[in-house]
C-alpha positions as CSV (number, residue, x, y, z in Angstrom):
1,M,-3.0,18.5,-13.7
2,R,0.2,16.8,-12.8
3,V,-0.4,14.6,-16.2
4,I,-0.6,17.6,-18.4
5,V,2.9,19.2,-16.9
6,S,4.2,15.3,-17.8
7,L,3.2,15.9,-21.4
8,L,4.2,19.4,-21.5
9,L,7.7,18.3,-20.5
10,F,7.7,14.9,-22.9
11,F,6.6,17.3,-25.9
12,S,9.0,20.3,-25.1
13,F,11.8,17.1,-25.0
14,F,10.5,15.8,-28.2
15,S,10.7,19.2,-30.2
16,F,13.9,20.1,-28.6
17,A,15.5,16.7,-29.8
18,S,13.9,17.0,-33.1
19,S,15.2,20.4,-33.6
20,K,18.9,18.6,-33.4
21,Q,18.1,16.8,-36.6
22,I,20.2,17.9,-39.5
23,L,20.4,17.7,-43.0
24,V,23.3,16.3,-44.4
25,V,23.5,15.7,-48.2
26,T,25.5,12.8,-50.4
27,E,25.6,11.3,-53.9
28,L,26.0,7.9,-54.9
29,S,29.5,6.9,-54.6
30,P,30.2,3.0,-53.6
31,P,31.3,1.3,-51.2
32,H,31.4,4.7,-49.1
33,Q,27.9,6.1,-50.0
34,T,25.1,3.7,-51.2
35,L,21.2,3.2,-50.9
36,V,20.5,-0.2,-49.0
37,N,16.7,-0.1,-48.9
38,G,15.9,3.4,-48.8
39,E,18.5,4.5,-46.9
40,V,21.9,5.9,-47.1
41,S,24.7,3.3,-45.8
42,G,28.3,2.6,-46.8
43,S,31.5,3.0,-44.9
44,G,31.9,6.9,-45.4
45,T,28.3,7.2,-44.2
46,A,28.9,4.8,-41.4
47,F,31.9,7.5,-40.3
48,I,29.7,10.6,-40.8
49,R,27.0,9.4,-38.5
50,D,30.0,8.4,-35.9
51,I,30.7,12.1,-35.9
52,F,27.0,13.3,-35.3
53,K,26.7,10.8,-32.9
54,A,29.3,11.9,-31.1
55,A,28.4,15.6,-31.3
56,G,25.2,14.9,-30.1
57,L,23.4,15.4,-33.2
58,S,21.1,13.5,-35.4
59,P,21.9,13.3,-39.2
60,D,18.9,13.1,-41.8
61,I,21.3,12.2,-44.8
62,H,19.6,11.9,-48.3
63,M,21.4,10.8,-51.3
64,Y,20.7,12.9,-54.4
65,P,22.2,13.7,-57.6
66,W,25.2,15.7,-57.0
67,A,24.1,19.0,-58.7
68,R,21.4,18.7,-56.2
69,A,23.0,18.0,-53.1
70,Y,25.5,20.6,-54.0
71,K,22.7,23.2,-54.7
72,L,20.9,22.2,-51.3
73,A,24.2,22.7,-49.5
74,T,24.8,26.0,-50.9
75,T,21.6,27.7,-50.4
76,V,20.0,26.0,-47.4
77,D,21.4,27.0,-44.1
78,N,22.3,24.1,-41.4
79,T,23.1,21.4,-44.1
80,F,25.8,19.6,-44.8
81,I,27.6,17.8,-47.9
82,Y,29.9,14.5,-48.1
83,S,32.5,14.3,-49.3
84,L,33.3,18.1,-50.8
85,A,36.5,18.4,-52.7
86,R,37.7,21.2,-50.8
87,T,39.3,24.1,-53.6
88,P,40.0,27.8,-53.3
89,E,36.9,28.5,-55.3
90,R,34.4,26.9,-52.7
91,E,37.0,27.7,-49.4
92,A,34.4,30.7,-48.1
93,K,31.2,29.1,-49.4
94,F,31.4,26.3,-46.5
95,H,32.6,25.7,-43.2
96,W,35.0,22.9,-43.3
97,I,34.7,20.1,-40.4
98,G,38.0,18.5,-39.2
99,A,40.7,17.3,-41.6
100,P,40.0,15.5,-44.8
101,V,37.7,12.4,-45.0
102,G,38.8,11.6,-48.4
103,H,41.3,12.0,-51.0
104,F,40.6,11.8,-54.8
105,E,43.0,11.1,-57.4
106,L,40.9,11.2,-60.5
107,G,41.5,10.7,-64.0
108,F,40.1,9.5,-67.4
109,I,38.3,6.2,-67.7
110,S,36.8,4.4,-70.8
111,L,35.3,1.1,-72.2
112,S,37.9,-1.3,-72.0
113,S,37.1,-2.5,-75.3
114,R,37.6,1.0,-77.0
115,S,41.2,0.4,-78.1
116,D,40.9,3.7,-80.4
117,I,41.2,5.8,-77.6
118,S,44.7,6.8,-76.3
119,I,45.6,9.6,-73.6
120,S,49.0,10.5,-72.8
121,T,48.9,13.8,-71.7
122,T,45.6,16.0,-70.6
123,E,45.3,17.5,-73.7
124,D,44.9,14.6,-75.5
125,A,41.6,14.1,-73.9
126,K,40.3,17.2,-75.3
127,K,39.5,15.4,-78.7
128,Y,37.3,13.2,-77.2
129,K,33.5,13.3,-75.9
130,I,33.6,13.5,-72.1
131,A,31.1,13.3,-69.6
132,M,31.0,15.2,-66.6
133,Q,28.6,16.1,-63.3
134,R,27.3,19.5,-63.3
135,N,29.0,21.9,-60.1
136,D,31.7,18.9,-59.6
137,F,35.2,20.5,-59.5
138,A,36.6,17.9,-61.6
139,T,34.6,19.8,-64.5
140,D,35.3,23.3,-63.7
141,T,38.7,22.5,-63.6
142,L,38.9,20.9,-66.9
143,S,36.7,23.6,-68.3
144,K,39.1,26.3,-67.4
145,I,41.8,24.7,-69.6
146,G,39.4,24.6,-72.7
147,F,37.7,21.2,-72.3
148,E,33.7,21.0,-73.6
149,V,32.0,18.5,-71.5
150,V,28.4,16.5,-71.7
151,L,27.2,17.7,-68.4
152,T,25.2,15.2,-65.9
153,S,23.4,16.0,-62.9
154,D,25.4,12.9,-61.2
155,I,28.3,10.4,-61.4
156,K,25.9,7.3,-62.2
157,K,24.7,9.2,-65.4
158,S,28.3,9.5,-66.8
159,Y,29.2,6.3,-66.1
160,A,25.4,5.2,-67.8
161,L,26.6,7.6,-70.9
162,L,29.9,5.8,-70.9
163,L,28.6,1.9,-70.8
164,A,26.0,2.5,-73.3
165,N,28.9,4.1,-75.6
166,K,27.3,7.3,-75.9
167,V,30.0,9.0,-74.7
168,D,34.2,8.1,-74.8
169,L,35.2,8.9,-71.8
170,I,34.1,10.0,-68.0
171,V,36.3,11.5,-65.0
172,D,36.9,9.5,-61.9
173,D,39.2,8.0,-58.9
174,K,40.7,4.4,-60.6
175,N,39.3,2.8,-56.7
176,F,36.0,4.0,-57.1
177,M,35.6,3.3,-60.6
178,V,36.0,-0.3,-59.7
179,K,33.5,-0.3,-57.0
180,M,31.3,1.6,-59.1
181,V,31.1,-0.7,-61.8
182,E,30.1,-3.6,-59.9
183,Y,27.8,-1.7,-57.8
184,L,26.1,-1.2,-62.0
185,G,26.6,-5.2,-62.2
186,Y,29.5,-5.1,-64.8
187,E,32.8,-7.1,-64.1
188,K,35.7,-4.5,-62.8
189,N,37.4,-5.3,-66.1
190,H,34.3,-3.9,-68.3
191,L,36.4,-0.3,-68.0
192,S,39.7,1.1,-68.1
193,F,41.4,3.6,-66.1
194,L,43.8,5.4,-68.9
195,Y,45.5,8.6,-67.5
196,K,45.7,10.4,-64.3
197,V,44.9,14.0,-64.4
198,D,47.4,15.8,-61.9
199,E,44.8,19.0,-61.4
200,L,42.2,16.5,-60.3
201,T,44.0,15.3,-57.1
202,I,42.3,16.6,-54.3
203,N,41.4,16.0,-50.6
204,A,37.3,15.8,-49.8
205,Y,35.7,16.8,-46.4
206,L,32.1,17.3,-44.5
207,A,31.5,20.6,-45.1
208,A,28.5,22.8,-44.2
209,N,26.3,25.6,-45.3
210,I,28.3,28.8,-44.6
211,N,25.3,30.2,-42.8
212,T,24.9,26.9,-40.5
213,D,24.9,27.6,-36.9
214,L,28.2,27.7,-35.1
215,K,27.5,25.5,-32.2
216,Y,26.8,22.8,-34.8
217,I,30.4,23.4,-36.3
218,K,32.0,23.4,-33.0
219,A,30.4,20.2,-32.0
220,L,31.4,18.6,-35.1
221,N,34.9,19.5,-35.4
222,E,35.6,18.8,-31.3
223,A,33.3,15.3,-32.6
224,Y,35.7,14.5,-35.8
225,F,38.9,14.4,-33.6
226,E,37.6,12.4,-31.0
227,V,36.0,10.1,-33.5
228,V,39.5,9.7,-35.4
229,K,41.2,8.8,-32.1
230,T,39.5,5.4,-32.1
231,T,37.9,4.8,-35.7
232,P,40.2,4.9,-39.1
233,L,39.1,6.8,-42.1
234,P,37.1,4.9,-44.6
235,Y,38.1,6.6,-47.6
236,D,41.5,6.7,-49.1
237,I,43.9,9.4,-47.8
């Protein structure tokens, strides 16, 4: 009987611990979000893991194309996403954890060999073919001011189209551009950052589906502010 009780206690504890594992989604964005031997890693991911650890929660982190990651975060309860640009349109769709974990200053990027491309204003870019990600705040912002773009499911595919010279431009942060092009096996001067778009400067967060259990939100908010006391933010702020 004692053995049976012990086993029941063990499985009850195991079930409780397993229930704490939380789905967290992100996209490829080196050096902060990378995939190494099938595991999501990178400096930004390590920071997110520290927050969950401090909250006593176990994150089940998966990397997806951005469109899929965003859909999961908006439709599946108790799902977290990072690093998500905080916009007025998204404000009520998510719980926002702590303070910003990142900062984006996005702009137009082209192949360095494309001397025919010249951009002095945001409007100048409208005459070029641009690849951008579905459900990305930059795509939504530029679409509102009349841009027509080639939609992709994630940033890697946008880069692939640019590197294959199938589009003229993509949109990314200058610092992320350097790391991404190296991650893809090219020299960092293979691409050029042409023009920063002021409307695409924004902070990014760890966020949660709006129907996430509030006990997780509370625990992670408290954990965030504990972690940043001793751990510097990995993203540029």
